[in-house]
N, C-alpha and C positions, 0 to 999 in steps of 0.2 A: 514431478522431477522436484527437484530443491532448485530453491533460485536466492542467490542473496544480490543484495541494491545498495550502488549508496549514496545516498540522497544529499541534495546539492540544495543550497537554498536554504534551510528547517536546521530546524534549535534534533532533532532525530539525524541522526547520522551514520545507518545502516538498517534495511528492510530486511528480512528473512522469511521465510515464506513459500511452500508447499502449492500445488495444480497436482491437483489424481484428478484422472476427466472432466476436468476443463470446468472442476469445481477448487476453491482456495480454499485450503488449511493450513495450518500453524505457520502463523504469521505472526509475528514479531519484531516491532519497533527496539531500534537500539539508543537509548538516552530518547530523551526530547519532554512530552507532560506525557508520564507515565498512564497517568488512571486513564487521559483519551486514548490515548493508543493500544493502551491495552483493546480499553471498552470497541475502539474500530476493528479489531480484531477475530473477536464474541461477537459480534455482528457480521461479520464478511466470513464466520469458520463456514462453510459447507454451500457457501455460494455463490451460484458461476462465476467464471473469470467478469465474465463478459460483462457483466449486471453492475459490478466493481469499478471497468475499469466507467463505464458512460456515467457511474455514480459520481465519482472521485474523481473525474478530469475537472483540472481546469480551477476548484477551488482553490480560494486565495487565503491567505491567516495574515492579519494588520495590513498590513500597507507589504507582505512583502509579493512577488507573483507568482509565488507557488503556495502549496501545504506538505503536511505530512500528506495525508490524504493521497492529495496530486499525484504526489511519486509515489503514490505506490501503485497511481494509479498509471506514471512512466513508469512502473513494474515491467505489472501483467502488461503494458503494450508492446514489453521487450521479451519477457516472455514466451508470449501465443503468438510472437515475431511478424504484430496489426505495425 
């Protein structure tokens, strides 16, 4: 299933991703640190959604209370109904 999440408090404005059989696919961030966010997508491709949720939750960016990774974790949490 495809998901779109509007981020808050970070440089990226949106995250699009798919979850198929509990695994993440096609993670694409809109705006933000292009190279770093492409890397997150590549590293998590095919990984269990729960793995990403556990690893990315609570990561901050500089003085912000969240990060693009944390925002992805929030999106996954909504997508899997937690």
